[in-house]
C-alpha positions in Angstrom: 90.7 185.0 79.2 92.2 183.0 82.1 90.1 179.9 82.8 90.5 176.6 84.7 91.3 173.3 83.1 88.1 171.7 84.1 86.1 174.5 82.5 88.1 174.1 79.3 87.2 170.4 79.2 83.5 171.1 79.9 83.3 173.6 77.0 85.5 171.8 74.5 83.0 169.0 74.6 80.2 171.2 73.5 78.9 171.0 69.9 78.9 173.4 66.9 76.0 173.8 64.5 78.0 175.4 61.6 80.7 173.8 59.5 83.2 176.6 58.7 86.8 176.4 59.8 87.0 179.5 62.0 90.0 181.3 63.4 91.9 182.2 66.5 91.8 185.5 68.5 91.8 187.0 71.9 88.7 188.5 73.6 88.5 190.7 76.7 92.1 191.9 76.4 90.7 194.9 78.3 87.3 195.8 79.7 86.8 198.3 76.9 87.1 195.5 74.3 83.8 194.0 75.6 81.0 196.5 76.0 77.5 195.2 77.0 74.4 197.5 76.8 71.1 196.2 78.1 68.1 196.5 75.8 64.9 197.3 77.7 61.5 195.9 77.0 60.7 198.7 74.6 63.8 197.8 72.5 65.8 200.9 73.7 69.4 200.8 74.8 69.6 201.8 78.5 72.7 203.9 78.1 70.7 206.5 76.2 69.5 209.4 78.2 65.8 209.1 78.8 63.1 210.4 81.0 60.7 207.6 80.1 60.1 204.8 82.7 61.8 201.5 82.1 58.5 199.6 82.2 56.2 198.9 79.3 52.8 200.4 80.0 49.8 198.7 78.4 47.0 200.7 77.1 44.5 201.7 79.9 41.3 199.9 79.6 37.9 201.3 80.8 37.9 202.3 84.4 36.8 199.9 87.1 33.7 201.8 88.2 31.0 199.5 89.7 33.3 196.5 89.5 33.7 194.4 92.6 36.7 195.1 94.7 39.5 192.6 95.4 39.6 189.9 98.0 40.8 190.6 101.5 42.3 187.3 102.7 44.8 187.6 105.6 48.2 186.5 104.3 48.8 184.6 107.6 46.1 182.2 106.6 47.8 181.3 103.3 50.0 178.3 103.2 53.8 178.8 103.3 54.1 177.8 99.6 51.5 180.5 98.7 53.2 183.2 100.8 56.8 182.4 99.8 58.4 185.0 97.6 55.0 186.4 96.5 53.0 189.6 97.0 49.7 188.6 98.6 46.7 190.8 98.4 45.7 191.9 102.0 43.0 193.9 103.6 45.4 196.2 105.4 48.0 196.3 102.6 48.7 199.8 101.4 51.7 199.9 99.1 53.4 197.7 96.6 52.2 195.9 93.5 48.8 194.3 93.4 47.2 195.8 96.5 43.5 196.3 97.2 41.8 198.4 94.7 39.8 201.3 96.1 37.4 202.6 93.5 36.9 206.0 95.2 33.7 207.5 96.6 31.2 206.1 94.1 28.3 204.5 95.8 27.6 200.8 95.5 24.5 198.7 96.0 24.5 197.0 99.4 23.2 193.5 99.0 22.3 191.6 102.2 23.5 188.2 101.0 26.8 189.6 99.7 26.4 188.5 96.1 27.5 190.9 93.3 25.2 192.9 91.2 25.8 190.8 88.2 28.3 188.2 87.0 28.1 189.6 83.5 30.4 192.5 84.5 33.1 190.1 85.5 32.7 188.0 82.4 33.0 191.1 80.3 36.1 192.3 82.2 37.8 188.9 81.7 36.9 188.9 78.1 38.3 192.4 77.6 41.5 192.0 79.6 42.5 188.4 78.6 42.9 187.0 75.1 40.5 184.3 74.0 43.0 181.5 74.6 44.0 182.6 78.1 40.3 183.1 79.0 39.5 179.6 77.8 42.5 178.1 79.7 41.4 180.0 82.9 37.9 178.5 82.6 39.4 175.0 82.0 41.6 175.4 85.0 38.6 176.4 87.2 36.7 173.3 85.9 39.7 171.1 86.6 39.9 172.3 90.2 36.3 171.6 90.9 36.5 168.2 89.2 39.5 167.2 91.3 37.8 168.3 94.5 34.7 166.4 93.6 36.8 163.3 92.8 38.7 163.7 96.1 42.0 164.0 94.1 44.7 165.9 95.9 45.7 169.1 94.1 49.4 168.6 93.6 51.8 169.1 90.7 51.9 171.7 87.9 48.1 171.7 87.5 47.6 173.3 90.9 48.3 176.7 89.6 47.7 178.7 86.4 49.6 181.8 85.3 47.9 184.6 83.4 51.3 185.9 82.5 52.7 189.4 83.2 50.1 192.2 83.2 52.3 195.3 83.2 49.5 197.8 83.9 48.7 198.1 87.6 45.1 199.1 87.2 44.4 196.1 84.9 46.0 193.8 87.4 43.7 195.2 90.1 40.6 194.7 88.0 41.7 191.2 87.0 42.3 190.1 90.6 38.7 191.2 91.5 37.0 189.9 88.4 38.5 186.4 88.8 37.7 186.1 92.5 34.1 187.2 91.9 33.6 184.8 89.1 35.5 181.9 90.7 35.3 182.3 94.5 36.9 178.9 94.9 40.1 180.3 93.4 42.6 182.8 94.8 44.9 185.1 92.8 48.4 186.0 93.8 50.6 188.8 92.3 54.3 188.7 91.9 56.4 191.1 89.8 53.4 192.0 87.6 52.5 188.3 87.1 49.1 187.0 88.2 49.0 183.4 89.3 45.6 181.7 90.0 45.5 178.9 92.6 42.8 176.8 94.3 41.4 178.5 97.4 42.0 175.8 100.0 40.0 177.7 102.6 37.0 177.5 100.3 37.5 173.7 100.1 37.7 173.6 103.9 34.5 175.6 104.4 32.7 173.2 102.0 33.3 170.5 104.6 31.1 172.6 107.0 28.5 174.1 104.8 27.0 173.6 101.4 29.1 174.5 98.3 26.4 177.1 97.4 26.9 178.8 100.8 30.7 178.7 100.5 30.5 180.1 97.0 28.3 183.0 98.2 30.3 183.6 101.3 33.6 184.1 99.5 31.9 186.4 97.0 30.6 188.4 99.9 34.0 188.5 101.5 35.7 189.6 98.3 33.2 192.4 97.6 33.6 193.8 101.1 30.6 196.1 100.8 30.4 198.4 103.8 27.5 197.7 106.2 26.6 194.5 104.4 26.2 191.1 106.0 26.0 187.5 105.1 23.8 184.8 106.6 24.3 181.1 106.4 21.4 178.7 106.2 19.7 177.8 109.5 21.2 174.8 111.4 19.9 173.2 114.6 23.2 171.5 115.4 25.1 173.6 118.0 28.4 171.8 117.5 28.2 172.4 113.7 27.5 176.1 114.3 30.4 176.2 116.7 32.7 174.7 114.0 31.6 177.3 111.5 32.1 180.2 114.0 35.6 178.8 114.8 36.6 178.5 111.1 35.5 182.0 110.2 37.1 183.7 113.2 40.3 181.7 112.8 40.7 182.5 109.2 39.1 186.0 108.9 38.7 187.2 112.4 40.6 190.4 111.8 38.2 191.2 109.0 34.7 190.0 110.1 32.8 188.9 113.1 30.1 186.3 113.5 26.9 186.2 115.5 24.2 183.5 116.0 20.6 184.7 115.7 17.3 182.7 116.0 15.1 182.5 112.9 12.1 184.9 113.0 9.8 181.9 113.6 12.1 180.6 116.4 10.4 178.4 119.0 11.1 175.4 121.1 9.5 173.2 118.4 11.5 175.0 115.7 14.9 175.8 117.3 16.7 176.9 114.1 19.5 179.4 114.5 21.4 181.2 111.8 25.0 182.5 111.7 25.4 186.0 110.4 28.7 187.5 109.3 29.4 191.2 109.1 32.6 193.3 108.6 34.2 194.6 111.8 33.6 198.3 111.9 36.9 199.2 113.5 38.9 197.1 111.1 37.1 198.7 108.2 37.8 202.2 109.4 41.3 201.3 110.3 41.8 200.0 106.8 40.9 203.4 105.4 43.2 205.1 107.8 46.0 202.7 107.0 45.5 203.3 103.3 45.8 207.0 103.8 48.8 206.7 106.0 50.5 204.4 103.5 49.9 206.8 100.7 51.8 209.3 102.9 54.6 206.8 103.5 54.6 205.1 100.1 57.7 203.0 99.4 60.2 204.9 97.3 61.7 203.3 94.2 64.4 205.0 92.2 65.4 203.7 88.8 68.8 204.3 87.2 71.2 203.0 84.6 74.4 201.6 86.1 77.7 201.7 84.2 80.4 199.6 85.7 83.9 198.6 84.5 85.8 195.4 85.4 83.5 194.9 88.4 81.6 191.9 89.5 77.8 192.4 89.6 77.3 191.5 93.2 80.4 193.5 94.3 79.0 196.6 92.6 75.6 196.1 94.3 77.3 195.6 97.7 79.3 198.7 97.3 76.2 200.8 96.3 74.3 199.4 99.3 77.0 200.5 101.7 77.1 204.0 100.3 73.3 204.4 100.3 72.7 202.8 103.7 70.5 200.0 102.4 71.0 196.2 102.0 71.8 194.4 98.7 68.3 192.9 98.5 66.9 196.5 98.1 68.4 196.5 94.6 66.6 194.8 91.7 67.8 194.3 88.1 66.8 192.6 84.9 70.0 190.6 84.3 73.5 189.8 85.5 76.4 191.2 83.6 80.0 190.3 82.8 82.8 191.3 85.2 85.7 191.9 82.7 83.7 194.3 80.5 82.1 197.7 80.5 78.4 197.1 81.1 75.3 199.3 81.1 72.2 198.0 82.8 68.9 199.1 84.3 68.5 198.9 88.1 66.0 200.0 90.7 66.7 200.6 94.4 64.1 200.7 97.1 64.0 203.3 100.0 66.4 205.7 98.2 65.3 209.0 96.7 66.8 210.2 93.3 68.5 213.0 95.2 70.2 210.6 97.6 71.5 208.5 94.7 72.8 211.6 92.8 74.7 212.6 96.0 77.0 209.5 95.8 77.9 209.9 92.1 81.4 211.2 92.8 82.1 208.6 95.5 81.3 205.6 93.3 83.3 206.9 90.3 86.4 205.8 92.3 85.0 202.2 92.1 84.7 202.5 88.2 80.9 203.0 88.4 78.6 205.7 87.2 74.8 206.2 87.5 72.6 208.2 85.2 69.0 208.3 83.9 68.0 208.6 87.6 64.2 208.9 88.1 61.4 207.8 90.4 59.3 204.7 89.4 56.5 202.7 91.0 58.0 199.3 91.4 61.1 197.2 91.3 62.6 195.2 88.4 62.8 191.4 88.1 65.2 189.1 86.5 64.4 188.7 82.8 62.6 192.0 82.5 64.5 193.0 79.4 64.5 192.3 75.7 68.2 191.5 75.4 71.7 192.9 75.2 73.7 194.8 72.6 77.4 193.9 72.3 80.4 195.9 70.9 83.4 193.6 71.0 87.0 193.8 69.8 88.7 190.5 69.0 92.5 191.0 68.8 95.5 189.0 67.6 93.6 187.3 64.8 95.3 184.2 63.3 94.4 181.2 61.3 93.6 177.9 62.9 96.7 175.6 63.1 97.5 174.1 59.7 95.1 176.4 57.9 96.8 178.3 55.1 93.7 180.0 53.7 93.4 183.8 53.6 92.6 185.1 57.1 90.2 187.7 55.8 88.2 185.2 53.9 88.1 182.8 56.9 86.7 185.6 59.0 84.1 186.7 56.4 83.0 183.1 56.0 82.7 182.5 59.7 80.7 185.6 60.6 78.3 185.2 57.6 77.8 181.5 58.4 76.7 182.2 62.0 74.7 185.2 61.0 72.6 183.0 58.7 72.6 179.7 60.5 72.8 180.8 64.2 74.7 179.2 67.0 74.1 176.5 69.7 72.4 178.4 72.5 74.6 177.2 75.4 74.8 178.9 78.7 78.1 180.7 78.8 81.1 180.6 81.2 79.7 183.5 83.4 76.8 181.2 84.5 79.2 178.9 86.3 81.9 181.1 87.7 85.6 180.9 86.8 86.9 179.1 89.8 89.4 176.3 89.4 88.0 174.2 92.2 84.3 175.0 92.6 81.7 176.1 90.1 78.3 177.7 91.0 76.4 174.7 89.6 78.1 172.5 92.3 76.8 174.9 95.0 73.3 174.8 93.3 73.3 171.0 93.4 74.1 171.0 97.1 71.3 173.4 97.8 68.8 171.3 95.8 69.8 168.3 97.9 69.3 170.4 101.1 73.0 170.0 102.0 73.3 173.4 103.4 76.6 173.0 105.3 78.2 171.5 102.2 76.9 174.4 100.1 78.5 176.9 102.5 81.8 175.0 102.4 81.8 174.9 98.7 81.1 178.7 98.6 84.1 179.3 100.9 86.5 176.8 99.2 89.8 178.6 98.4 91.5 178.6 95.1 95.2 177.8 94.7 96.2 181.5 95.0 98.0 183.2 97.8 96.0 186.3 98.3 94.0 187.7 101.3 90.6 186.3 100.1 91.9 182.8 99.6 93.9 182.8 102.8 90.7 183.8 104.7 88.8 181.0 103.0 91.5 178.5 103.8 91.5 179.5 107.4 87.7 179.0 107.6 87.8 175.5 106.2 90.6 174.6 108.7 88.9 176.1 111.7 85.2 176.9 111.0 86.0 180.1 113.0 83.6 182.5 111.3 84.6 185.5 113.5 88.2 185.0 112.9 87.7 184.5 109.1 85.6 187.7 109.0 88.6 189.7 110.4 90.7 188.3 107.6 88.2 188.7 104.7 88.7 192.0 102.7 85.9 194.5 102.9 85.1 194.4 99.2 84.1 190.7 99.4 80.5 191.7 100.3 78.9 188.3 99.8 81.6 186.4 101.7 81.4 188.8 104.6 77.6 188.7 104.8 77.7 184.9 104.9 80.4 184.9 107.6 78.6 187.4 109.7 75.5 185.1 109.7 77.6 182.0 110.5 79.2 183.9 113.4 75.7 184.7 114.7 74.0 181.4 114.1 76.8 178.9 114.1 78.2 176.5 111.5 75.3 174.1 111.8 72.6 173.0 109.4 70.3 175.6 110.7 73.0 178.2 111.0 73.9 177.7 107.3 70.3 178.0 106.3 70.2 181.4 108.1 73.5 182.3 106.4 72.0 181.8 102.9 69.3 184.2 103.9 72.0 186.9 104.1 71.9 186.8 100.3 69.0 188.3 98.4 66.5 185.9 96.7 68.0 186.6 93.3 71.4 185.5 94.5 70.2 182.4 96.3 68.3 181.1 93.3 71.2 182.0 90.9 73.2 179.0 92.2 70.2 176.6 91.6 69.8 178.0 88.1 73.5 177.4 87.5 73.0 173.7 88.1 69.9 173.6 85.8 72.0 175.5 83.2 74.8 172.9 83.3 72.4 170.1 82.8 70.7 171.9 79.9 74.2 172.4 78.2 74.8 168.6 78.5 71.3 167.9 77.2 71.6 169.9 74.1 75.0 168.3 73.3 73.5 164.9 73.7 70.5 165.9 71.6 72.7 167.2 68.7 75.0 164.2 68.9 72.1 161.8 68.9 69.8 163.3 66.3 71.8 166.1 64.6 69.7 168.8 62.9 66.7 166.5 62.3 63.5 167.1 64.2 62.3 163.7 65.4 59.3 162.2 67.1 59.2 163.1 70.8 61.1 166.4 70.3 59.6 169.5 71.9 59.0 172.4 69.6 57.9 176.0 70.2 54.7 176.9 68.4 55.0 180.7 68.9 58.0 182.4 67.4 57.3 185.7 69.2 57.4 184.4 72.8 60.6 184.8 74.7 62.2 181.5 75.8 62.2 182.3 79.5 58.5 182.9 79.5 57.4 180.1 77.1 54.3 178.5 78.7 53.8 174.8 78.4 50.7 175.5 76.2 53.0 176.8 73.5 55.2 173.7 73.6 54.3 170.8 71.3 55.4 167.2 71.2 56.4 166.1 67.7 54.5 163.1 66.3 55.7 160.4 64.0 53.7 161.8 61.2 55.2 165.3 61.7 58.7 163.8 61.7 58.0 162.1 58.4 56.5 165.2 56.9 59.4 167.4 58.1 56.8 169.7 59.7 59.2 171.5 62.0 62.8 172.9 61.7 65.7 172.6 64.1 65.4 176.3 65.2 62.0 175.5 66.7 63.2 172.7 69.0 63.4 173.5 72.7 64.7 171.6 75.6 63.4 171.9 79.2 65.5 173.7 81.8 65.0 171.7 85.0 62.1 172.6 87.3 58.8 171.3 88.7 56.6 172.6 85.9 58.1 171.3 82.7 57.6 168.3 80.5 60.4 166.2 79.1 60.9 165.0 75.5 59.4 161.6 74.7 62.5 160.1 73.0 66.0 159.3 74.1 66.3 162.7 75.6 63.6 162.1 78.2 65.4 158.9 79.4 68.7 160.9 79.4 67.2 163.5 81.7 66.0 160.9 84.2 69.4 159.2 84.2 71.2 162.4 84.9 68.8 163.3 87.8 69.4 159.9 89.2 73.2 160.3 88.8 73.1 163.5 90.8 70.8 162.1 93.5 67.8 164.2 92.5 65.4 161.5 91.3 62.9 162.6 93.9 63.7 166.3 93.8 60.6 168.6 93.4 62.8 171.7 92.7 61.4 173.5 95.7 63.6 174.4 98.7 61.1 175.6 101.3 63.9 176.3 103.9 65.4 178.9 101.5 62.1 180.0 100.0 63.2 178.9 96.6 60.8 177.5 94.0 62.1 176.6 90.6 59.3 176.1 88.0 61.7 175.6 85.1 61.3 176.8 81.6 62.1 175.9 78.0 65.1 177.2 76.0 65.6 177.0 72.2 68.6 175.0 71.2 69.6 177.5 68.5 69.7 181.3 68.4 70.6 183.9 65.9 72.5 187.2 66.5 70.5 190.2 65.3 71.7 193.5 63.8 75.1 192.0 63.3 77.8 194.2 61.8 81.6 193.9 61.7 84.8 195.5 60.5 88.4 194.4 60.3 90.8 197.0 61.6 94.5 197.4 62.1 95.8 198.5 65.5 95.8 202.0 64.1 92.2 201.8 62.9 92.8 201.6 59.2 89.9 200.0 57.4 91.2 196.8 55.8 88.4 196.6 53.3 90.0 199.6 51.5 91.3 198.4 48.2 95.1 198.2 47.9 95.7 198.3 51.7 98.7 196.2 52.6 98.1 194.6 56.0 100.2 192.5 58.2 97.8 189.8 59.4 99.3 189.7 62.8 98.1 193.2 63.5 94.5 192.5 62.5 91.6 192.9 64.9 87.9 192.3 64.4 85.3 194.8 65.7 81.9 193.1 65.8 78.6 194.3 67.0 75.3 192.4 67.5 72.2 192.0 69.6 71.2 188.9 71.5 68.0 187.9 73.2 67.9 187.9 77.0 69.8 185.0 78.6 71.9 184.4 75.5 75.7 184.7 75.8 78.0 186.6 73.5 81.0 184.4 74.4 79.0 181.4 73.1 78.1 183.2 69.9 81.8 184.1 69.4 82.8 180.5 70.1 80.6 179.4 67.2 82.1 182.1 64.9 85.7 181.3 65.8 85.4 177.6 66.4 87.7 178.3 69.3 87.3 177.7 73.1 88.7 180.7 74.9 
């Protein structure tokens, strides 16, 4: 593999966990020497023909008859942070993931004050859909919100939201949204890619400044239940200015949904001038909602799933080419993971607004670009990054040789190395693909500029040319010299989809701070956040090297360990991360394979030993000591996660072969070692890198 000197330096400084000698060899001599096949959430290889959907479907729980419906808060009333990159439940929403649940034509009791028939139903629903621990944490989160409001503490930081995790069944999500809002009207629920996040309802808090908490509680339950022909009445109040403030609040926040009227009490008189505010659903809006729902069912968003096979093609280039052929934009494609360029890769993808028939029609055209699509079928939703179990690799390592000054038998060296990593694992570094292979600029440098809101610098880094005399680098060089986006666009080859999209935006909006912000929006969200993740990945690599150099394989006080072996790293909640105590260190309670380190973000805790101090020094070094890992201008929020420092390859098998495929294990075979190649196959969890596993096996930086 051709790589830059800086990258060699970066990776040669990384640690090994095993102590064998290793060997030399060449990987990726051709794309067919490196085959990557995605493993879906059911553990199936995506290159196998299948009519099954690519999503795991949980068992269907009892139907939602007689359960309260979901809330109908207008998304324009939610804060920017709550709207950003999330699916918000809306009254008029008709398609997409967690939208309003319509229970059909069954009749419901109409209750004048808007309260639900019984809270017991919601309690039972939460108990049946959530495990005991999650239910307990949800109740604790609700209590914490109320306590902070009562203590006048601002709701900031990680505690201001609580994730229930991913609920893959759509009906279960609909029931959960409704049950939580009915039990806790002072909370809102937001759905994003099958995940339900619970947050404080700031509108509830605002209403509590105008009316009693009891009234606010009942009002939001009424609003959530949206029972037809029902009404809600606030307590009488003689203060006209106060009533005016309540009218104004409700009409401003929910005016498209309800209307308010003031009526005198039945015993109204000059001596007793009490007036009440009554709220009722707008008839037109309610009818329009039903029409909209019907219309949206007719115009339901189309999602087509397929398996993409590509050869020696960059991921984003492949997506850009498919988008052009299908007449959509790159952000209409979703996928579970990024794949190598110099390889043959198979991965699951979903495209919006394209029918299966339309996709099948371009099969012949895309073959010229070394792409194929199959397993084409309709599905209900898009994919998200990380929505896979892992990847299967079939790799050929050629030109096998001993390390310099190693005279041992090569076959024995290879056997020792493979078995050692099979049993002990490898250091779970992020691999070269995470950072790009440029000689001058890496993706993590662009990510750092974005985190520091240096938008112009980030664009300049993205368009920095390499020391190569080809059309792409000549165009980039011209841009840095002139900042002439239009002229650069005429020089940039058609196949450089990302560069051209960026340049088109710069031509339209200008090479200014605001223009560069708009230019980044020419990339889909997954691509924008990729650069920020690259920076976090680089720091994690440095952190694990420092951790192993400082403490070795011992688990020490202040380390973070994972308490649940079955949870995927990328979705490891903080509740499953434990801080090692002095007593646990002395008792050797935990093993090195349980240790995790945080990947930077706003919702992680740091180790309480030398590692914690190291993280703070690195953030200070890079000018991020005050960074909240949120970039509102680009709608990027980076919560962070935890990653195990060691991983093991699974289902590992290997075979030594000659160039002519003669099995070298056959007794009596005479083999010239220079002609040996190693065929090795294994599975890795999502976000693990085969090149990193091979590096540990071979003790060789490619």
